[in-house]
N, C-alpha and C positions, 0 to 999 in steps of 0.2 A: 932960081930954077935947078939949075946943079943938084943944090945941098938939098931941093925938096924930094927930086927924081933919086937921090943915094937914098933918102932916108925911106924911100917907097918900096926902095930894093931890098936893104936890110928888112925890113917887117915882112915883106915877102917871102924871104928866106930862112927865118926864124920859126912862120905860120908853118912853112912844108916840112923842117924838120920835127916839128910837136907832132904834124898827123904820120909822119911815119915811126916815130916813137911808140904813138898808141896801138898802131897796126902792129909792130913785133909783138906787145905784150897781149894782146889781145888770142893769139892762140895759145899763150902759153898758162893763161889761168883759166880755159875751156879744159886743155887737155891735164889738167894734174889731176894727181893720183884717180888714173880711168880705173883700177881696181875695186874702189871705194863704191862705184856704184852700180857694178855688175850682178847679174843674178846669180844665184848658187848654181854650180851645175849639177847637169841631173845626174851624174855619174854618181857623186854625194849622196843626192837624195835617194836613189836606188837602194844604195848599200846600206845607210841608216833605216830603209824601211822594212830587210829584210829579217823573218826571225832567226833568233837565236838557238843555239841545238842543231843537232842533228836528224831529218824529217825522216831518212830510210832507217831503218830496221839492220841491226849490226850483222854482216853475212858471218860464215862461219869460220871461225880462226880470228875473230876481232878481238881486241887489247879487250883486260875488264875493264879499261876505264873507258873506253869509248861505250861500250854494254850499259854501265853506269848511266853516261851522260845522254843515251839517247832514252833509257828508262825513266832520270830525271827531269826528262823536258816535256813527258807527258803532262796532263792535265790530273792535279791528285783529287780525290774523292774523298767523302766523311766517312771514316772505319766505321762510326756505330750505325750505318747502312749495312753492314756485312758483317754485324756479331748473328745476328739468325740464319735459320735453315729450316726448312720447310719441306714438309712430306706426309702427300694425301690429305692437305689442308692444315694437318695439326702443324706450329710453329713450336719452334726450340731454340731457348736463347743460349748463344753456348760463352757466352759472360766476354774472356779474357778474347776467346779463340776468331777467325772468320772461316765464311764460306762464300766461293762465289764460282759463277762458271763462266765460261768463253765462248760466245757461239762460234760455232764450223759446221756451219752448211758447207755442203749437202750433207756431213757429217756429222754423226750426234754432238752437242757440246762438250768441250771439257767443263771438267767440275774438278775443286779445289776445297780444301778445309783444312782448317793449323789445329794442330795440336801442340800448344807452348809445353806440353809433361813429356813429352815424348821427342829427345834430343839429335835420335836417328831418323825419325819422320817427322820434323818440326810442322813442314808441308805436305802432303797426301795429294793427288791430281789422278783423274781415271780420265784418259785422253783413247780416244779411238782411234787406235793406229793404220796405216794402211798398211802394214808390215811390222805388229807386234813381233818381238822376240818367241821361238819357240819355245814349249814346255818340258823341261826340262826330264830327263828319263824316270828320275827317282822320285818326282812327283806325283803324287796323287789328289784328286782333289778336283775341285772350279779354280782352274789356270785364269789369272786374269792378265794377259801381258800388257794392259795400256794400264794398270797401275804403278803410278811413279812417286816412289820415296824421295824427298831432298831432303836433307838433313845439314847443307850448309857447306860441311867437308865431307861429306857421301851422297851419292846418288844411283837408287835403286830401280831398274826398269822390268818390269813383270813379278809377279810374286801369285802363291797360291792364298786363296779366300773362300772359304766354305760359309762366311756372313760377307754385311757391307760392311761390317765394321763401324770406321770414327761414320762412315757415310750412310749410316742407318737413320740420321738426323734429315736427311734429304739432303737438298741443295741450296744455295746462294743464292742471290738476287745477280743479274749478269753487271759483270763491268766492262763497259762500253769501250766503244774504239777508240783509245787514245788516251784512255786515263788509267790513273795510276794509284795503288791500295797500300797502303804500308801496315806493317803488325811485327813485333817483333824484332828481329835484325833484318827482315825482307821490305824488299820495296818489288811489287809486280804489275809490269804494264802491258795491257792487251792492246792484241793490233792485229785487224780485222778476223781470220781464224785463229792464231796464236798467241803465247802468251809468253812473255819472258820474266820471270823473275829472279833480283840478285838477293844474296845471302853476304851482307855486310863485315859481318865478324870476321867472316873466311876468304871473301872478295874473289866468290866463287857465284856462276849462274846457269840456268837451264835454261832453255828451250822446248816448249811444251806444243806441238804442232802435233796436228796429224800425220804430216809428210814425216816426222822422225821425231828424236828428243836430238837433243843439241847441248854439248855443254860448251863454260867460257870460265876463264880463270884458272883454279890450282886443278879443278879435275881433271882427272885422264882414267883413261881403263886400266882394270883391274881383273885379274880373274874372278866372276860372279861366284858367287855362295852357291850350295848348293841348293835353294831353295830361290833362288834369281834367275832373271833370264841373264842382264847383264847389270855390271857396274862399276862406277867410278868412285876416284878417290882422292882427297889432296896429300893423302899421305906420301911422303916419296919411298 
């Protein structure tokens, strides 16, 4: 009887010990590698969903690199759609040059046309400036204070024109907001009523806006020529 009772006690102790070991191992297996089943953080998801590139137009005095980045963040258009100008229903093929307009309500639209054969005025735009430069005293004839010539390393605002010049062919198609147009060394981006164009060869850029003309990069004010209202140059 004593022997039988001792064996029963030993079996009971062994069974309890095994149960204790199972209970101790269960939390460890369930809790291993908790991060492997965790959902991705919401902060990481929202960051990856943000669009790349600067969203706001560059402010006055912005670095040329920031201006270029903003322009290049726009949506490119097919330049082939802008090789024509229209006047009174007549369409002129500009071949390698481009013509385009930028809406400027309630003011008149800004119109631009390129001339690859004119280095000092490869891009000309007529802007309906709120405060155009005054006509110089020595200039006679029709003064157009909103006529802007951008040659990359030079910029002239205001000049006398007795005829429409290259704009005799009329206007080009509208460049939609947020779109960019590339031609030669230039790329332009429209933004609401404003337009910013960069010249890659000289790393200079110009803001064409009814509120005023702004410059970026190497362009700085210089004494204007007798037939110009304002003038800027990259030359030292």
